[in-house]
Backbone bond lengths (Angstrom), bond angles and torsions (degrees), N, CA, C in turn:
res aa  C-N    CA-C-N  psi(-1)  N-CA   C-N-CA  omega(-1)  CA-C   N-CA-C  phi
1 X - - - 1.438 - - 1.525 111.52 -
2 X 1.334 115.32 -41.02 1.467 119.68 179.20 1.525 110.51 -61.79
3 X 1.344 115.93 -31.54 1.455 120.84 179.46 1.529 111.21 -62.95
4 X 1.339 117.94 -31.77 1.459 121.79 178.85 1.530 111.74 -87.69
5 X 1.314 116.48 -31.99 1.463 120.97 -177.09 1.523 112.08 -74.44
6 X 1.319 117.18 -36.90 1.466 121.41 -177.36 1.528 113.09 -59.71
7 X 1.350 120.91 -49.83 1.459 120.13 178.51 1.542 112.51 -61.29
8 X 1.338 116.08 -34.56 1.462 119.47 179.28 1.522 110.92 -65.28
9 X 1.320 117.28 -42.76 1.470 121.50 179.48 1.530 110.20 -66.80
10 X 1.338 116.89 -43.93 1.472 120.69 178.67 1.529 110.35 -61.38
11 X 1.333 116.85 -44.13 1.461 120.56 179.16 1.533 111.17 -64.23
12 X 1.326 117.22 -40.47 1.469 121.20 177.92 1.523 110.53 -60.81
13 X 1.327 117.32 -47.46 1.471 121.38 179.92 1.528 111.16 -64.73
14 X 1.323 116.75 -42.15 1.462 121.44 179.70 1.538 111.06 -62.70
15 X 1.341 117.68 -47.93 1.465 121.08 -179.20 1.525 111.46 -68.29
16 X 1.333 117.19 -34.25 1.465 120.40 176.50 1.519 109.87 -62.94
17 X 1.329 116.79 -46.13 1.467 120.80 179.43 1.524 110.77 -65.60
18 X 1.334 116.57 -41.47 1.466 120.48 -177.23 1.529 112.06 -69.89
19 X 1.330 116.81 -51.85 1.469 119.57 -174.96 1.527 113.63 -88.90
20 X 1.314 117.30 -20.59 1.462 119.97 -178.63 1.511 114.05 -97.34
21 X 1.344 117.73 -21.39 1.467 120.25 -178.16 1.526 112.93 -124.42
22 X 1.328 116.34 -59.37 1.469 119.87 -172.70 1.526 111.78 -64.10
23 X 1.334 117.71 -50.46 1.468 120.37 -177.98 1.535 111.91 -62.56
24 X 1.350 120.08 -50.56 1.468 119.04 179.63 1.531 113.10 -60.44
25 X 1.328 117.67 -39.95 1.464 120.52 179.08 1.528 111.08 -66.29
26 X 1.329 116.30 -39.67 1.465 119.83 178.62 1.528 110.97 -65.16
27 X 1.327 117.56 -44.39 1.470 120.95 179.86 1.531 111.16 -65.55
28 X 1.341 116.88 -38.77 1.463 120.69 177.78 1.519 110.19 -63.90
29 X 1.332 116.27 -42.67 1.469 120.36 178.90 1.519 112.43 -64.79
30 X 1.333 116.98 -44.63 1.468 120.97 179.21 1.529 110.56 -63.94
31 X 1.340 116.59 -44.45 1.465 120.41 179.48 1.525 110.57 -61.57
32 X 1.329 116.76 -39.72 1.461 120.73 178.99 1.518 112.81 -64.94
33 X 1.323 117.19 -31.30 1.465 120.39 179.13 1.525 112.01 -83.37
34 X 1.327 117.26 -42.58 1.460 121.26 -174.80 1.533 111.72 -80.50
35 X 1.320 117.31 -44.19 1.469 122.43 -178.23 1.531 109.88 -129.91
36 X 1.335 118.07 69.94 1.465 119.84 -173.44 1.526 114.42 -61.17
37 X 1.332 117.83 -39.79 1.469 120.38 -178.26 1.525 110.71 -65.61
38 X 1.344 116.39 -46.23 1.449 120.43 -179.12 1.527 111.30 -67.32
39 X 1.333 116.88 -39.65 1.464 120.85 179.81 1.521 111.19 -66.19
40 X 1.324 116.31 -26.20 1.464 121.16 178.71 1.512 113.45 -86.52
41 X 1.333 118.87 4.20 1.456 121.49 176.18 1.514 114.62 103.15
42 X 1.343 118.34 7.59 1.476 122.40 -179.22 1.522 111.00 51.23
43 X 1.329 115.47 48.54 1.455 121.47 -176.14 1.523 111.67 -72.50
44 X 1.322 115.73 146.02 1.460 122.79 178.00 1.521 107.87 -112.73
45 X 1.319 115.56 130.28 1.466 120.68 -179.39 1.521 110.65 -114.34
46 X 1.328 115.29 149.42 1.457 121.53 170.99 1.522 106.90 -138.24
47 X 1.312 116.38 126.84 1.465 122.65 -177.64 1.528 111.78 54.34
48 X 1.332 115.82 38.50 1.461 120.62 176.76 1.512 114.91 79.56
49 X 1.330 118.84 2.39 1.466 121.74 179.87 1.526 109.58 -115.63
50 X 1.315 115.67 140.27 1.469 120.72 177.05 1.523 108.48 -72.47
51 X 1.332 116.58 124.98 1.461 121.18 179.92 1.529 112.49 -110.84
52 X 1.318 117.00 -4.81 1.452 120.28 178.57 1.510 111.68 158.93
53 X 1.309 114.64 -169.00 1.459 122.41 178.54 1.520 108.37 -124.31
54 X 1.320 116.26 146.50 1.458 119.50 177.66 1.530 111.25 -74.60
55 X 1.340 116.98 -4.50 1.462 121.48 -178.00 1.526 113.92 -101.99
56 X 1.345 117.40 -13.30 1.462 121.29 -175.65 1.527 109.04 -127.20
57 X 1.326 116.36 126.17 1.453 121.19 -179.27 1.521 112.35 -68.44
58 X 1.326 114.32 165.22 1.456 121.52 175.59 1.521 108.87 -128.94
59 X 1.317 115.83 156.75 1.450 120.99 -175.68 1.529 110.95 -91.55
60 X 1.333 117.23 88.58 1.455 121.93 175.25 1.523 108.18 -87.91
61 X 1.340 117.04 130.73 1.461 119.67 -176.58 1.525 113.54 -123.06
62 X 1.311 119.64 -24.46 1.460 121.41 -176.49 1.519 112.86 -71.07
63 X 1.339 116.09 155.88 1.459 121.12 179.21 1.517 112.74 -65.84
64 X 1.335 118.07 -20.59 1.464 121.88 -178.11 1.525 112.74 -75.81
65 X 1.330 116.78 -8.44 1.465 120.80 -176.06 1.523 111.43 -123.55
66 X 1.333 115.02 153.73 1.456 121.05 170.22 1.520 108.12 -73.15
67 X 1.311 116.65 141.92 1.457 122.05 -179.39 1.524 109.51 -102.42
68 X 1.327 115.98 144.30 1.454 121.64 174.74 1.520 109.93 -81.55
69 X 1.310 115.06 -177.36 1.461 118.34 177.81 1.522 109.28 -75.12
70 X 1.334 118.36 158.91 1.467 119.95 179.71 1.525 111.25 -58.47
71 X 1.316 115.64 151.39 1.462 121.46 179.08 1.517 109.01 -120.56
72 X 1.324 116.36 134.64 1.466 121.12 -178.48 1.523 112.62 -99.24
73 X 1.328 118.15 8.42 1.466 119.14 -177.36 1.530 110.79 -69.14
74 X 1.312 114.85 152.24 1.467 121.25 -177.49 1.520 110.43 -130.52
75 X 1.322 114.91 174.35 1.459 121.69 174.47 1.525 107.37 -142.47
76 X 1.310 117.02 167.76 1.460 121.25 179.30 1.519 109.87 -68.49
77 X 1.331 115.77 135.35 1.460 121.29 177.01 1.525 108.30 -67.63
78 X 1.361 117.68 121.25 1.469 118.98 -178.63 1.526 112.92 -63.62
79 X 1.334 117.68 -22.07 1.464 120.90 -179.62 1.522 113.35 -89.74
80 X 1.324 116.59 -19.95 1.459 120.93 -178.88 1.529 109.16 -151.32
81 X 1.351 117.16 97.31 1.466 120.86 -175.95 1.521 115.13 -59.48
82 X 1.327 118.18 -13.49 1.463 120.05 179.03 1.531 111.85 -84.74
83 X 1.348 116.96 -3.71 1.460 121.30 -179.42 1.522 110.35 -120.71
84 X 1.326 114.92 167.35 1.459 119.98 176.86 1.526 109.73 -121.87
85 X 1.326 115.02 159.58 1.462 121.92 176.40 1.526 108.12 -128.45
86 X 1.330 118.11 151.56 1.468 119.27 177.38 1.534 110.97 -59.24
87 X 1.326 115.97 136.95 1.464 122.46 177.12 1.523 107.01 -144.97
88 X 1.353 116.84 82.13 1.466 119.82 -175.00 1.528 113.24 -53.69
89 X 1.320 115.21 136.10 1.462 124.28 176.82 1.534 112.21 58.70
90 X 1.329 116.59 37.14 1.461 121.94 176.26 1.529 108.46 -76.01
91 X 1.321 116.18 102.15 1.463 120.73 -173.57 1.523 113.09 -68.29
92 X 1.317 118.37 -14.54 1.466 119.98 177.89 1.522 112.05 -85.69
93 X 1.338 116.77 -3.48 1.461 119.46 -176.32 1.525 110.44 -141.50
94 X 1.321 116.08 56.86 1.457 121.23 -177.82 1.524 111.07 -64.18
95 X 1.349 115.11 123.63 1.461 118.78 178.49 1.515 110.30 -174.22
96 X 1.322 114.93 161.13 1.450 121.11 169.16 1.518 108.62 -91.43
97 X 1.314 116.42 -178.41 1.464 119.46 -177.28 1.526 112.47 -81.90
98 X 1.332 117.24 -21.73 1.471 122.85 -174.84 1.520 112.22 61.38
99 X 1.333 116.93 21.93 1.462 120.84 176.94 1.525 107.71 -93.65
100 X 1.321 116.81 130.05 1.462 121.50 -178.51 1.526 112.10 -75.21
101 X 1.343 117.06 163.04 1.457 120.98 -176.12 1.523 114.67 -65.48
102 X 1.328 118.11 -14.86 1.470 120.13 178.51 1.526 112.41 -98.89
103 X 1.324 117.86 1.40 1.465 120.96 -179.10 1.527 110.36 -68.65
104 X 1.318 115.75 130.01 1.470 120.95 -177.83 1.532 110.96 -59.16
105 X 1.333 117.89 -40.39 1.468 120.18 -178.26 1.530 111.64 -62.13
106 X 1.332 116.65 -37.76 1.459 120.38 178.36 1.527 111.09 -68.87
107 X 1.316 116.46 -45.70 1.466 120.53 179.64 1.523 110.54 -59.94
108 X 1.325 117.45 -43.69 1.464 121.40 -179.74 1.524 111.07 -66.10
109 X 1.332 117.16 -40.68 1.460 119.81 179.39 1.521 111.46 -65.43
110 X 1.330 116.65 -43.53 1.464 120.19 179.94 1.529 110.43 -64.28
111 X 1.342 117.54 -43.41 1.468 120.64 178.15 1.528 110.61 -59.78
112 X 1.335 116.89 -43.29 1.467 120.60 179.55 1.524 110.93 -64.44
113 X 1.332 116.56 -40.12 1.469 120.17 179.08 1.523 111.34 -66.28
114 X 1.326 116.88 -41.21 1.472 120.74 179.07 1.525 109.63 -61.71
115 X 1.327 116.01 -43.68 1.465 120.10 179.70 1.526 110.94 -65.48
116 X 1.308 116.88 -43.56 1.473 121.23 -179.55 1.528 111.46 -63.42
117 X 1.317 116.50 -37.14 1.463 120.85 -178.19 1.526 113.15 -83.97
118 X 1.319 116.71 -5.24 1.461 119.86 177.42 1.509 113.81 80.99
119 X 1.311 117.20 23.30 1.457 120.22 178.10 1.517 111.10 -85.69
120 X 1.304 116.32 166.76 1.458 121.29 178.70 1.515 110.16 174.65
121 X 1.327 116.58 -167.41 1.461 120.48 -179.12 1.520 111.34 -63.64
122 X 1.334 116.44 -38.32 1.468 120.10 -179.54 1.527 112.34 -78.58
123 X 1.324 115.75 -22.89 1.467 120.72 -177.51 1.528 108.83 -135.56
124 X 1.358 117.65 77.04 1.469 119.83 -177.10 1.529 111.83 -66.15
125 X 1.306 113.70 142.55 1.468 120.88 179.08 1.521 110.43 -90.28
126 X 1.334 118.08 142.10 1.468 119.41 169.02 1.540 108.77 -61.35
127 X 1.314 116.71 140.87 1.468 121.32 -174.55 1.521 112.91 -56.47
128 X 1.347 117.79 -35.26 1.457 118.39 -175.92 1.530 113.35 -74.12
129 X 1.332 117.97 -3.18 1.461 120.03 174.52 1.531 111.69 -78.21
130 X 1.332 116.84 -19.50 1.470 120.04 -176.13 1.524 113.62 -127.75
131 X 1.333 118.10 -1.31 1.462 120.31 179.40 1.525 110.25 -114.82
132 X 1.319 115.15 144.40 1.457 120.38 -179.89 1.521 110.08 -86.32
133 X 1.329 115.85 157.81 1.460 119.95 175.38 1.526 109.05 -86.82
134 X 1.312 116.63 168.15 1.458 121.00 -179.71 1.518 112.83 -63.07
135 X 1.325 117.38 -31.46 1.462 120.26 -178.72 1.518 112.38 -90.56
136 X 1.335 116.91 -25.26 1.461 120.42 -173.52 1.514 112.36 78.69
137 X 1.335 117.46 0.54 1.467 121.87 -175.92 1.522 112.77 -118.05
138 X 1.322 118.26 5.44 1.458 122.12 -173.04 1.530 111.32 -55.22
139 X 1.342 118.57 120.39 1.465 121.26 -178.76 1.520 113.57 -85.13
140 X 1.337 117.32 -2.83 1.464 121.30 -173.59 1.524 112.44 -109.91
141 X 1.334 114.20 154.68 1.454 121.90 167.39 1.528 106.91 -128.27
142 X 1.301 116.07 165.48 1.461 119.72 177.61 1.529 109.60 -74.73
143 X 1.335 117.59 156.45 1.467 119.37 174.41 1.531 111.69 -57.04
144 X 1.335 117.86 -32.83 1.463 120.77 178.05 1.525 111.30 -65.75
145 X 1.343 117.01 -38.75 1.469 120.62 178.13 1.523 110.43 -67.14
146 X 1.321 117.24 -37.06 1.467 120.34 176.60 1.525 110.48 -67.30
147 X 1.341 116.38 -43.18 1.466 120.58 179.89 1.522 111.05 -62.00
148 X 1.336 117.47 -35.71 1.457 121.94 179.55 1.528 111.09 -61.93
149 X 1.330 117.22 -29.40 1.464 121.54 -175.35 1.526 113.93 -93.80
150 X 1.323 117.48 -6.20 1.469 121.08 -173.69 1.516 112.48 -56.19
151 X 1.326 118.29 -48.84 1.466 119.96 -174.97 1.532 111.47 -63.82
152 X 1.340 117.69 -40.05 1.463 120.90 178.63 1.516 111.32 -62.23
153 X 1.335 116.22 -47.70 1.467 120.85 -178.48 1.522 110.97 -65.98
154 X 1.322 117.11 -43.63 1.467 120.82 -179.71 1.526 110.76 -61.39
155 X 1.324 116.64 -42.96 1.466 120.74 179.98 1.530 110.76 -64.54
156 X 1.344 116.95 -45.05 1.464 120.98 -178.83 1.524 111.93 -65.65
157 X 1.322 116.72 -30.75 1.465 121.27 -177.87 1.525 113.16 -92.89
158 X 1.326 116.49 -13.86 1.455 119.41 -175.33 1.514 112.68 69.68
159 X 1.341 115.33 31.89 1.464 121.14 179.09 1.520 109.59 -108.34
160 X 1.335 117.73 152.09 1.467 119.29 174.83 1.533 110.20 -65.19
161 X 1.322 116.40 141.79 1.466 120.58 -179.61 1.519 111.89 -59.62
162 X 1.330 116.93 -35.20 1.473 119.93 179.17 1.525 110.99 -61.61
163 X 1.327 116.64 -37.56 1.475 120.75 179.07 1.527 110.29 -65.53
164 X 1.334 116.85 -43.28 1.473 121.28 -179.90 1.526 109.70 -67.62
165 X 1.347 117.25 -39.46 1.476 120.06 177.00 1.524 111.20 -61.74
166 X 1.326 116.40 -37.44 1.466 120.48 178.81 1.525 110.33 -64.95
167 X 1.326 117.45 -37.92 1.472 120.69 177.04 1.525 110.55 -65.31
168 X 1.330 116.73 -40.00 1.475 120.32 177.53 1.523 109.70 -63.10
169 X 1.318 116.74 -44.88 1.470 120.35 -179.98 1.521 110.95 -61.36
170 X 1.339 116.86 -41.00 1.469 120.76 -179.83 1.530 111.51 -67.86
171 X 1.336 117.04 -29.67 1.467 121.05 -177.74 1.525 112.81 -88.69
172 X 1.325 117.58 -6.55 1.467 120.59 -178.19 1.521 110.62 -75.51
173 X 1.329 115.36 124.88 1.464 122.36 178.55 1.526 108.50 -98.48
174 X 1.318 116.81 139.50 1.469 121.10 178.73 1.520 111.99 -80.99
175 X 1.307 115.57 -175.64 1.465 121.05 177.08 1.530 109.70 -64.10
176 X 1.313 116.91 143.74 1.458 121.67 177.40 1.531 108.86 -65.28
177 X 1.310 116.54 128.51 1.462 123.87 -176.85 1.529 111.88 57.01
178 X 1.323 116.73 19.69 1.451 121.75 177.72 1.516 115.48 79.35
179 X 1.347 117.87 -6.24 1.470 119.58 -176.46 1.527 114.32 -134.15
180 X 1.321 118.33 -20.71 1.466 120.55 -173.87 1.520 111.51 -96.50
181 X 1.330 116.45 134.75 1.453 121.00 176.78 1.514 112.99 76.57
182 X 1.321 114.85 -163.94 1.452 122.52 -178.36 1.526 109.21 -125.16
183 X 1.328 118.22 158.20 1.468 119.81 172.60 1.530 109.32 -56.79
184 X 1.323 116.58 144.99 1.459 120.47 -174.09 1.523 110.61 -151.48
185 X 1.322 115.27 162.89 1.458 122.40 179.11 1.518 107.92 -126.95
186 X 1.333 117.54 123.71 1.454 121.52 176.38 1.530 107.75 -78.56
187 X 1.324 116.94 116.79 1.465 122.23 -172.52 1.529 111.69 -64.41
188 X 1.323 118.32 -42.73 1.467 120.34 -179.54 1.525 110.83 -63.64
189 X 1.323 117.37 -46.05 1.464 120.18 179.45 1.524 111.18 -62.40
190 X 1.335 116.88 -40.58 1.467 120.54 178.82 1.522 110.66 -64.17
191 X 1.325 117.81 -43.50 1.464 120.44 -179.65 1.524 112.10 -67.07
192 X 1.336 117.40 -34.46 1.468 120.19 175.30 1.533 110.65 -66.68
193 X 1.333 116.64 -39.98 1.466 120.14 176.86 1.524 110.30 -65.78
194 X 1.301 117.01 -35.40 1.458 122.23 177.06 1.520 110.86 -64.81
195 X 1.331 117.42 -44.84 1.476 120.92 176.67 1.514 111.31 -60.89
196 X 1.336 115.31 -42.44 1.471 119.18 -179.43 1.525 110.90 -65.60
197 X 1.327 117.94 -38.27 1.465 121.32 179.25 1.527 111.11 -68.51
198 X 1.321 116.65 -37.39 1.459 120.07 -179.73 1.523 112.02 -71.16
199 X 1.353 116.45 -26.01 1.465 120.91 -178.37 1.533 111.39 -77.24
200 X 1.325 117.46 -16.33 1.467 120.32 -177.70 1.502 111.35 -77.20
C-alpha cells in the first residue's frame, strides 16, 4: 500500500509547489517586468498621491463631477453581519445585482433614477446611466452618458459647455485595437481633467 501511496503524495507536493508557488510567482514577475503599470493596479496619481485606479470606478455624487454608472456591490451590514448594505464600487465584493429585468425592485430603482436624472420621453437617458455593470466596478461610461451630464457639470462649475465637451472628447477612448469593445470615457480620468481645467 505504501508503494502506491508514496508516488501520490510526491505528485501532490510537486504539483502544489509547481502550480501553487512557482507558476504564480513566475507570472507575477513576468507581468511586473513586461507591464509594470498594469501589474501594479493601473494606479492614478495626482500631486504624488494615489487617487484611484483606472480599472475600478469611484462613487462621484456631486453636481461638479461626472457620475459613473450605478454599482450594485454591497458590504456586510456593521449592525447585522447576516445582512448586507449597498457599498458602491466595493472592490472587495465585485458582482452584479443578479436581479432579472422583470424584478419589481429593479424597475422601481430604474424609474427613480430616470426621474432623478431628469430623463424622460423628450430627453432619453443613455442606458448605462441607470443600469449596473456585471462587475459593479466599471470605471467607464459611454460618450453619450458623458454628453448627457455636460450641462449639469458646466453649470455647477461655471464653465462654458463647449469647454466641458472638449474635455469629454479628449477623455474618450476608442475601441481596443480599433475593433474590440465600444468607445468609452474613464470617469475618474475625466473628473481629474475637469479639476485641472477649473484650477487654471
